[in-house]
Residue, then its C-alpha position, 0 to 999 in steps of 0.5 A: m249739306n252740313a257746314a263743317s266747323p274749322s275744328a272738324i278738320a283734323v290736322p293730318a298725322w303726316l303734317p310737320g309740326w311747324l305747319e300746324s299753325t298754317w293748317h289751322l289758319l287755312a282750316a277756317y276757310p275750307l274752300l281755300l284749303a281745298l284749292v291749296i291742296v289741289a295746287l300742291g298736288l298738281g305741282l307735286a304731280f308735275l315734279v314726279r312726272g319730270f323726275i321719272l322722265f329725266w331719270g327714266l330716259k337717262i337710264t334707257a338712253r342706250t336702248d331703243a330710244e323710241l319705244i322705250g321712251k314711249l313706255v317711260r312717258i306713259g309711266a310718268g303720265v300714270a304716276a302724275l295722274v295718280v298724284a293729281y287724283i289723290s290731291l283731288v280726293t284729299a281736297l274733297h274731304v276738307l270741304p264741308v259736304s255731307e257724307k253721301a255727297l262725299s262718297v258719291t263724288t269720291r267714287v266718280i273721281v276714282s272711276f275717272l281715274v280707273l278709266q284713265l288707267i285703262r287707257s294708259a294700260l292699253k297704250a303701254s301694252h301695244v308698246a310693250l308688244d312692239i318691244l318684245g317683237k323686236i327681241q327675236d332671240r329671247f321672245a321669238l313667240v311674239e312677232e309680227r304674225t302673232l301680235p294681233l293675238f297677244d294684243l287681243i288677249l291683253t286688251v280683253v284682260i285689261v278691259a275686264a280688270g278695269a270693268y271689275s274695278l269699276l263694279q267694286i268701286w260702286n259696290i256692285d255684285a259682279t256675280a249677277w253680271l257674270a251669270s247674265a254674261g254667260i247666258i248672253g254669251i251662249a245666245v251670241g255663240f249660236a247667232a254668230r257661230d260662223t264669226l266665232a269659227n273664223l275667230f278661233a281659226g284665226f287664233f290657231i292659224i296665228a299660233d300654228a303659222p302655216y304661212k306669214l306675211g309675204d309668203y306665196v301660197v296656193l290653196d286646194s280650192g285654186e286660190r293662189g297669191e301673196v299673203t298681204k294680211v293675216g287677221i283674226r277673222s280672215t286672210r288676204l291674198l294678192t293674186r297675180d292679177d293684182v286682185e285682193v282675195t279675202i278668205p275666211n280663216s275657217v275656210i283656210a284652217n280646213a284647206k290644204i295649203m301649199n306654201e311656195s315660200g316655205g322650206r329652208w329658204m324663200k327660193y322656188r324651183i321651176r321645171i322646164q320640160v325639154g324634148v330632143a330628137y333621137g340621135s342627139d348628143v345627150h351630153q351636149v344637150v345637158e351642157v346647152l341647157e345648163n348654160t342657158a339657165k346660168d346666163h339668165s339674170k334671175v336664176c339663182q347660182d346657188p344652188p346651181p341649175r341642173v339637168r336631168m334626163r327623164g326617159f325615152g319618149n315616143s318621139s323624143l329624148d325627155f330632159e328636165l331643166l331644174c333651177w331656182i329663182e329668188r321669189p315664187v312670184l317670178r315663176g311665170a316670167v322666168a319660165h317664159d324667158l327660159y323656154m324662149a332661150v332654150y328654143d334659140a339655144l337648141n336651134s343655134h347648136g343644130i339640136e332638133i326639137p321633134f314633134p309627133q310623127r306617124d308613118l302610114w303603111v299601105r299593105r295593098m292599094p285598092e283595085s281601080d274600077n275601070t269601066d271604060 
C-alpha cells in the first residue's frame, strides 16, 4: 500500500470554491475525509428517499394507494441505495490504497449494489404485475391465470441482466459461459424432458386458457372437479369427495376437456328424464314438471325451466325437464331434489309413472297326462 500525500487528492471539479480550503484541510487526513463523504452521502440518500416518498405518494394519492405506494417505496429505496453506494465508492477513492486494492474493492461494492438492484427489481416486477392485473380494461392479458407466466419471464430477464452485469464488472468474457450453458442445457433437456414438457404445456395452458380457477372441468380420462390451482408444472382439481388430484400439464394439454363452467355464463343445465303412462294428459304433465322446477330454490328462473317431449317409448311417453343451476357443483344435489319432487307431484296429480310390462299369450295349453 502506498500512502497518498495530501496533494495527491485533487480537488473535485464540482466542489464550490468556498469549500476548497475545507477540502485541503480534510485532505490532510484521508480517513476523516472518507468518513465525511460517507456521512454526507448517507444524509443525501436519506433526503432523496424522503423527497421521492413525499411527492410520489402525494401524486399517486388518488390511485390504488396500497400497490402504488409499494412501487413508490421500492423506487425511493433504490434511489437512496444508489446515492449511498456512490458515496462509498467516492470515499474509497480518497483513501491511500493501491490501485489493485482500489479496483477490487470498488468491484465488490458495485457487485453488492447490483445484487440489491436485482432484489428490488424482482419486488417491483411482482407489484407491477399486480397493478396491471387489476386494470382489466387496458391489460386484459395480465390476469390471475397468466400472472405465473409473466412473473417467470420477468424473473428470468431480471436475473439474466443482473448476471451479465456482474460478469462485466469483473471483466469476465460471457461467451464461454454461454457456450457452456448451451451444452449443459442440452444435457438437462434430455435428462428432464418430462419436466420440461410439463413446463411448456403449462405455458400453453396459461396462454390458451381452456379453464381458469374455480371452473368445473371433466377430463376424458374420467377426472372431474373444481380447478383450485393452475401452475406452471401441474393443475390441481378438487373432486366432489374433497380429494385434491394433481394432474401434470402435459397430460391435460393432450386431453379432451369439458369445461362445465365455460360458455356465456357459469350456469349449468341439468336434464331430468321422466316417463308417464300412455293416456296421460300431456299438457298437464308439462305444467306439473315446469312448476316443480320453478318451485326449487336453487333452479335459475332466467332462463326459465322448460319441458320437452322426446318421443313414444315402449312403455311410456318420454319427457325431459331442462333447467339451469348457478354452479355445476350443485348438479347432483339439485337433480336428487327434482327427481323426488317430480315423483311426488306426479303422484299427487294422479299421473301414472309406468314400468315395463309384458303380456304372455298362450296359444294352447299343454295336454295333461292322466294315467289314473
